[in-house]
C-alpha positions as CSV (number, residue, x, y, z in Angstrom):
1,M,20.9,-39.9,-18.6
2,A,21.1,-37.9,-15.0
3,K,18.3,-38.5,-12.4
4,A,17.6,-36.3,-9.2
5,Q,15.2,-36.8,-6.0
6,I,13.8,-33.7,-4.1
7,S,11.8,-33.5,-1.1
8,T,9.3,-30.9,-0.8
9,A,8.4,-29.2,2.8
10,Q,5.2,-30.8,2.0
11,G,6.8,-34.1,1.9
12,T,5.9,-34.9,-1.8
13,Q,8.8,-36.4,-3.6
14,I,9.8,-35.6,-7.3
15,T,11.8,-37.2,-9.4
16,I,13.4,-35.7,-12.3
17,E,15.5,-37.4,-15.2
18,G,16.8,-35.9,-18.1
19,S,20.2,-34.9,-19.4
20,P,22.7,-33.4,-17.0
21,R,21.8,-29.7,-18.4
22,E,17.9,-30.8,-17.9
23,V,18.3,-31.7,-14.5
24,A,20.6,-28.7,-13.1
25,S,18.2,-26.5,-14.6
26,I,15.3,-27.9,-13.2
27,V,16.9,-28.3,-9.6
28,A,18.1,-24.6,-9.9
29,A,14.7,-23.3,-10.5
30,I,13.4,-25.5,-7.7
31,E,16.0,-23.8,-5.3
32,G,15.4,-20.5,-6.3
33,L,12.0,-21.2,-5.6
34,R,12.5,-22.5,-2.1
35,S,14.3,-19.5,-1.5
36,S,11.7,-16.8,-2.0
37,S,9.4,-16.4,1.0
38,P,6.6,-19.2,1.5
39,R,3.1,-17.4,0.9
40,G,1.5,-16.4,4.2
41,H,2.0,-13.9,6.8
42,H,5.2,-12.4,5.9
43,D,3.8,-11.8,2.4
44,D,0.8,-10.0,3.8
45,K,2.9,-7.7,5.2
46,K,4.9,-6.9,2.2
47,R,1.7,-6.1,0.5
48,E,0.6,-4.2,3.0
49,A,3.7,-2.1,3.0
50,K,3.1,-1.8,-1.1
51,K,-0.5,-0.9,-0.6
52,Q,-1.1,2.3,-2.2
53,R,-2.3,4.8,0.3
54,T,-5.4,6.6,-0.5
55,A,-6.2,10.4,-0.3
56,T,-8.0,10.0,2.6
57,D,-5.1,7.9,4.2
58,R,-2.9,11.3,3.4
59,V,-5.8,13.6,4.6
60,V,-5.6,11.9,8.0
61,A,-2.2,11.5,8.2
62,L,-1.9,15.5,7.8
63,K,-4.6,15.4,10.6
64,E,-2.5,13.6,12.7
65,E,0.4,15.5,12.5
66,G,-1.6,18.8,13.1
67,F,-2.0,20.5,10.1
68,F,-5.4,21.2,10.9
69,D,-5.1,22.7,14.3
70,K,-6.0,25.9,12.1
71,P,-8.7,25.9,9.9
72,K,-7.9,24.9,6.3
73,R,-9.5,25.6,2.8
74,L,-9.5,23.2,0.3
75,G,-6.8,24.8,-1.8
76,E,-4.3,25.2,1.3
77,V,-5.0,21.2,1.6
78,A,-4.6,20.2,-2.0
79,A,-1.4,22.9,-1.8
80,K,0.1,20.9,1.2
81,L,-0.3,17.4,-1.0
82,E,1.4,18.7,-3.6
83,Q,4.3,19.8,-1.6
84,S,4.7,16.1,-0.5
85,G,4.3,14.9,-4.5
86,Y,0.4,13.9,-4.4
87,L,-1.5,15.7,-6.9
88,Y,-5.4,15.6,-6.2
89,P,-8.0,18.3,-7.9
90,V,-10.0,20.0,-5.8
91,T,-13.1,18.1,-6.8
92,T,-11.4,14.9,-5.8
93,L,-10.5,16.3,-2.5
94,S,-14.2,18.1,-1.5
95,G,-15.6,14.6,-1.2
96,V,-12.6,13.2,0.9
97,M,-13.1,16.0,3.1
98,L,-17.0,15.8,3.5
99,S,-16.5,11.9,4.0
100,L,-14.1,12.7,6.7
101,V,-16.2,15.4,8.4
102,Q,-19.1,12.5,8.1
103,K,-16.9,10.3,10.0
104,K,-16.5,12.9,12.5
105,L,-12.6,12.8,11.8
106,L,-12.7,16.6,10.7
107,A,-14.8,19.4,11.6
108,R,-16.2,22.2,9.0
109,K,-17.7,25.6,9.2
110,K,-18.3,28.1,6.6
111,S,-15.8,31.1,6.4
112,E,-16.1,34.1,4.4
113,G,-18.2,31.6,1.9
114,M,-16.0,29.2,1.7
115,W,-15.7,26.0,3.7
116,V,-12.6,25.9,5.8
117,Y,-12.0,22.4,7.5
118,G,-10.1,21.8,11.0
119,K,-9.7,19.2,13.9
120,R,-12.7,18.1,16.1
């Protein structure tokens, strides 16, 4: 019968007994866990990088790129987002745009009977 002693980073002592094959398998599994990143800020960074951006985030990014330097209609905003591969119906974008206006990140006014959005 094979036997292995393992100490964790927290000081826990683990004793494994079994056939050589069983012990090797368990030791390999534990070593694999050790090589992955420990929970903490490193995982938070990964999670933040993977976090999906919302329609609001994408519209704000357009503003930061100068897209709203000239007033844009809702359809123009949808078309610009579509060029980047993001498909949002104008019914979704209307709420997003109104929210950004209320937060004073964008301005809007009526032009020829339609709302246009621009920078403040």
